[in-house]
N, C-alpha and C positions, 0 to 999 in steps of 0.2 A: 703807495701802497693798493694792496690788489682788493677791486670791491666783491664781497661777498656776495654769490648769488644763489637765490632763494629758491629751493624748487616749487614749480607751478602748480598751482592747487587742482587739483582732478576736475576735469568738468566732464559733463553728461557726453561730452563727444568722447573724450579722451576713455571713457568705459566700456572692457569688454562685450561685445555685442551677445547680447541673449538669445541661444537657440531657439526659438519658438517651437520647430518642430520636434525636438528634444522631447519638450514640455510636453507639448498634446500629447505627444506618442505616449507616457509615461502616465499622460492622465487618463489616457482613453482605455491603458491597459490596464489599470487601476481599475477603474468602473465598469471596465468590458462584461466582468462575469455577473455583478447585478442588473447590466442593459440583458444580458442575454437571460436570466432568470423571469426578467420585468416582461418580455417577449414572448418566451413561453408559454408566462400565466397566458397573455392576453391572447397566442393562440388558441391556446388550452379554453379559454373562455370564448371566443367565439364558436368555433368546434358545437360547443355546448347551446349556443343560440340558435346555430343553425339546424341542429337538430339532426345530424348526421346519426346519429345513433342514440339510442334510446338512454337515460338516465343511468340505467342498471348497468349499463356496459363504460360509459363515460362518464360520472358525476360531476358536478359543477364543483370547483374550487373551492369556495365555499363550504358544501355539503365535506367534502375530504379534509379540512381545515376545523370543521364542528365536531369530524370524530376523531381526531386525531387528538381534541383540547378534551372530548368524553373518558378515551381510552386512557391517558397521561393524569384523570383525576380522579378516578377511581382504583387508579395500580394499575391495569390489569399491564399496559406498553409494559411499562418500567419491569415488571417479573418477566416477561417475557425477553426482554433486552437483557438482565441480567442470567439468563436459562441460558442465552446465545452467546454473549462476551464470555464464559466460563467456557463452552467450548473451544473459544477462539483462539483464547487466547492459550488453553492449555494444550492445543492441540499447534499451535506455532510454535510454542515453548519446546512442547518434544520434536515437531519436524525438522525444527532449527539445529535440538543439538545433535539428531541423526545426522540429519545432510551434513553439516561442518564435519564431524567428524567420520563419518565415511566418505565425505570430498576429497579432505586432506590425505588420508591412508589411497585412495585411488589415486593423488596427484602425484606421490609419491613415491608410489610402486608401477609398475609399466604390468609387470604378469597382474597384481589385479585388477588394473584397469581393462585388460583384456578378457579375463574372464568376468567382468562385471557386466560391462559396458552392455554385450546383450541381452542381457537380462531386463537392466535398465530402462533400455528403450522398449524393449516392449513391454513394460508394465505400463512407462508413458503414454505409450499410444492408446493404451484402450483410456476411457474417460474414466471419471471418479464414478460418474451415475451408473455405468456396467456394474461395478462391484462395491458399491454401497448395499445392497441389498444382503452379502454374502456377509459383507462386515456387519451387518446386524444379527444376523443369523448366530455369527461366531462369537462377538461381544457382546447381544443382547441389545434392548430397545433405551438402555439407560443413558448417561453419559457418555460413557466410555466410549461405543461404536462411534459417537459424533465425534471425543477425541480425536479416533485414529481416523476419522475419516480428513479431517483440518491436517492432522499432521500428515497423511499422505498428498493432499492434494498439495502443499507445502513445499514439499521435500525433493520434489522432482528437481523447479525451477533452484532451488537453491544448491542442491547436490550440483549441478552445472556450473553455477555461478561460483559455488567454493573452488573447482578444478579449475576451472577457466581463470581465476584469480590466484590460485598459488602456481599455476603455470606461468604466468606473465612475469614473473619475477625476474628482473633481467641478469642473465646468466653471470655479468661482468661484477656485482653486485655480491651473487652469493660467493663467488671467484674471492674477492673483495674479503667479506667475510674469513674464508679460510683461510685467508691468506694470515688475519688476525688472530687465527686457532680461536674461534670464536667454537662454544659449546652448543649442543644442538637444540638447549634451550634460546639462547641470545639469537639464533639465525633464525628460529622461530618466531621470538616477541620481535626483535629489533628491526626484522627485515620481513619475513615473509607477512605476518598480521601486518604492520602498517604500509609495505607494498599493495596485499589483495582487500585493502579495505574501503577503496571507490568500487570494486567489484562485490564484494558481499552485502555493503549497502544498497548495491542499486538493486539484487537477490532481494535482498532485505525488503525492501519498498514493495516487491512484485509479492512478495509472500505473505506480507500484511495483509494485502487486498484478498488472498486466495483463499485466504484461513477463514473469511466471511462465507464463501463462496464452499467452502469443504463442508461447513458444520452446517450453511441450511441444508443441504444436499442429503447430510444424516437427518438432520429434522423433518426434510420430504418425505422419507423413507417410512421413518416410525420415530413417531414421538410425541411427550405430552405434556409439553411445555418447551417454548423458543418462539423464536421470530416466524421459521418457516413453519410450526404447528401452526401460526396463528394465522398466515398465508394460505396453508390448507382447507382451514378452519372456516374461514371469512370468504374463502371460493365457493364451500361445500352450500354455503348461505347466501350468496349471491351479494356479500356485502361489498363492495366493488370500494369504496370509501378506505372499509377499513384495511383492503390489499395492499391500496395504495400507501394508505400508514406505514405498515408494516415493510414495504419495500422503502420508503422513502427513511425511516430507520435503520436497515441494512447498510442503504447508503452514507447518511451520515457516520457509521462504525467504523465502515469503511475506511473515508475518510478523514476519521479522527486517527486511526492506525496510520494510516499513510502520512497523518502530518507527524505524529511523532518519531517515526523514523525519519523523516526531513529532520526535524528539529536534530534531533542524536547524530546524521551527517553530517551537519551544521558545526555540531561540536565539535566529533571526532575529527572532520578534516580541515576545522580551523588552518592545522598548521600548512594545507598547500597556499590557502590564499594567503597567510603571511609570508610564504617563499615567493610569491609569485611578484613575479617586481612590475611595478606599477609606472606604466609608462604616461607621460607628459605630452 
């Protein structure tokens, strides 16, 4: 008779080793932003205690917190956030639509590329602050000029990313689609859009942040509402805590837009993670 051999129980010595280095690095990466924020607040408070600058130039963090609570409680901040966010979203939509449409045409037409490239480079070299006053003159001091300013600052980087993304589609895949007698729509929807999606979403992440800058530049020039207007008003009154509150609101707005694009990117490019080989 053959003796039955039972498996040995797993002991602590037979367990795979725990990589403490990786766990510590992951933990440090998770808490690094919070620690950095605490360090900045501590340095800010130390500068205030040392009285390097008078309080109306560098106010204490507590004064900024109190001002933020005040303008949030009375609804002042939320009204200006709504005005700026409306211009940002509309400008981002207009700029993206124009940039993606024209970028696709430029990528597919070499004659159009040679004709428009010098003009695009010339307009892109001029900062948006330089022609923002002209936009106010042409489109008025209302919401339209802020939307156009935001759309223009979004337009150029998204245009370049669209051209690069469409041109980066491998020629072998195009030839394969043609050999399978794919229609122009099938070529666009099944090959060009998925292949260019990583580059397009990379441009969208940049454009989402730039849209906030464009709207605020328009509000700096001439406006009666918005966070840019609030910064100008607070600066004229030497209300530095209110300036900082408005800047922090703009930062949070840009961060939320960027995070929204990151979420869209994770969903749209989930197929890349599924197709990626898992190495053990």
